N, C-alpha and C positions, 0 to 999 in steps of 0.2 A: 804478290797480291795486294790489292788496295784494302785498307782498313775501312770497315763500315763506321759511318758516323753515328755517334750516340744521339738518341732523341732527348736532348736536354729540354728543361722546362721552357726556356727561351725559344728554342726551335719549335717546340710544340705550339707555343702561343703564336709564333709567326705563321705557322701552317694554318692554324685555326683562323687567324685574322685574314689570311689570304682567301680562305674558302668563304668566309662571311662576306668579304668584299666582292668576290667573284659572283656569289649568289644574289646579294642585295643591290649591288650598283646598277645592273640592268633594270631591276624593279624600280629603283629610285628615279632613274632617268625616264622610265615609261610613265611613272606617276607625275613626274614634273611636266612632261609633254602633255599628258591628259589634262592636268590641272590648268595650265595656261591656255589650253585650247578650249576647254569646256566650262571651266568654273565661271559662274555668273552670280552677280549680286541679286538677292531676292528683290523682285520689282515691287514698287509701291502701287497698290491698286486703289481704284476709286470705289468706295463703298456706297453704292447707289442701289435703288430698287431694281435696276436693270440687271444687276448681278443675279438676283434671285430669279428674275425672268429667264435669264440665260441658263441658270442651273435647272429650272423646271423644264426648259426646252430639251436639255440633255436627257433628263429623265423620261420625258415623253418619247424621245427617239429610241430609248432602250426598253420601252414598255414597262415602266416602273410598277404599274398596277399588277402585272403578272408576277414581277419579282416579290412584291409585297404580299401576295397571296400564296407564294411558294413556301411550303412548310418545311421541306427537307431538301438539303443539297449534299450530294456525295461527290468527291473529287480527289484526284492525286496531283500533288504539286512537285514538279521536277523529278517524278518517279522516285521520290524519297519519302514523302509524308502523305499519308492517306487520311481522309476525313469523312466522318458520317455526322453531319451537322443538322440537328433538329432546330430550325429557326424558331418554331413556335414555342417549344419548351426551353429554348436557350440552353441546350446541352450539345456536346459534341464528343464523339469518340475519335481520338487522335492515335494514329499508328505510325511507328517508324522502327526500323530494325526489328528487334524482338520485343518492343515495348508497345503497350497499349495504355492510354490514359483516358478515363471517363471524366469529362469536364462538366461540372455543374457551374455554368457561367454566372448564375445569379448568387451562388453561395459556394465559393471555392472549398470551404471546409468539408463539403460533401463529396468532393472529387476523389477519385480512386486511381491508383496506378498498378499496372501488372507487368511482369516480365515472364515470358514464356507461359502466359496464362495463369501465373501464380501471383497472388496479390502481394504487393510490397508494403511493408510496415516501416515505421520509424522515419528518421530525417530524410532518407532516400526518397520517401514518397513526396514530400514537399518540393524537393529539387526537380523531380520529374514532372510534377504538376506545373511548376513554374515554367519549365522548359516547354511543355505542351501548350501552355497559354501564349508564350512567346511565338512559337510556331503558328499557332492559330491566328493570332493577331496579324502577323506578317503575311501568311499565305492566303487567308481569306481576303485581306485588303487587295491583293493582286488579282483576286476573282471578282470582288463586288464593290470596289472603291467608288465607281461613279454613283452607286446607289446611296452612298454615305454622305453626300454633300450637304444634307440637311441634318446630320446627326447633332445631338446636343453638344454644345461647345464649339461648333464650326462658325467660321466667319467667311463671308464670300465677298469678292470685289472683282471689278473689271480691270483688265490690263490691255492697253493698246500696244500692239507689237510694231516692230519696225516696218512691216509690210502693210500696216493699217488694219490688220485683222484684230478681232477682239478675242481675248482668251479669259478663262475663268480662273481666278485664284481662290483656292480654298485652304484655309488654315485651321488646323485642329488644336484648340487651346486646351482640351481635356480629352481623356479616354485613350485606349490603346496602350502600347508599350512605350511610345515615344511622343508624348504630347508636345505641341509646339511646331510640329512638322507642317510644311506648306506644299501644295501641289498646284502647278499651273496647267489647266486643261486646255488643250488645243483641239477644236472641234471642226467637223466638216460642215458643209452648207446646210445640212439637215439637223445639225446639233449633236451628232454622234461623235463620241471621242475618237480622236486619231492617235493621240499621244498625251503624256503629261511630263512636265519637268519637275524635278524633286529637290526640295531643300529640307533635308532630314538630318537628324543627329547621328545616324549610323553610317552615312555616306561621307567620305572625306572630301568629295567634290560637290559643290553646290550647283544646282541647275541641270544636273544630268537628265537626259530625256530618254524615255522608254515608250515603245509603241503600245498602243491598244488596238490589236488587230485580230484577225482569224476568229471573228465572232461566231458563236453557234446559238441557235434558238432551241432552248431545252423543252423537255416534255411539257412544262407548265407555261411556256411562252416567254419566260425570262431570257434575256440575251446575256451571254456570258462569254468572256474571251478564253481562247485556248492557247494563246502564245503572246509573249511579249519579247521584244528585242531591246537591249540596252547595250550600246557600243557593240562589241562582238559577241556578247553574251545572249543566250536564248533561255527564256523561262517558259517551260512547257506546262500546260495544265490539261489533264485528260481524265478519262473515266468519269466524265460528268453525268450525274443523274439527278433529276429533280422530281419532287412529288408535291 
């Protein structure tokens, strides 16, 4: 009979290293392919009055007046996070898993966190509140980003594309979870967004493009997207209700 080999430390390390390489190498190769295929340098836009004109044209195409007078938006992002957002009061109830966080966006010290409907106290409260704010900033941006092009701290400029089309570059110098991010909006002939490219601190590839499509006109007349596609990923937004 053959003797079984003992799992020495050296052999264990060799096995673990092999597993790590087996798992990570394809991912590294895929990332390298995507990086060289899609990574783009942030374009330099021309800061002119026409940039504001184009931004206003985009807002008009989406019925900004209806969005502005919308007091309440409820929606679910990627079937994971659910929101009851009172725009007028600047509050939001954020739900995920068995957690609920009531956000007072004007004064986070008044925010509250719950697990299984029981209020959480202590340091765990602040961690959950910060997580809920991060979810809120990210997920609502995917819902209402076009309406935020004139937010405080934004800069707008025009970029001429290779096909001679004009795109709108918006940079957020303040606010949100990641100030400094830039978005290049591609618009159709009516000024309605088709897609944007992103230069953000949370994405490892600059210039990735995501669609803005599958628009729905809500009960208040505001136009909101129900789906985005980025590479092979789909970001679904559903259960949208407005008042």
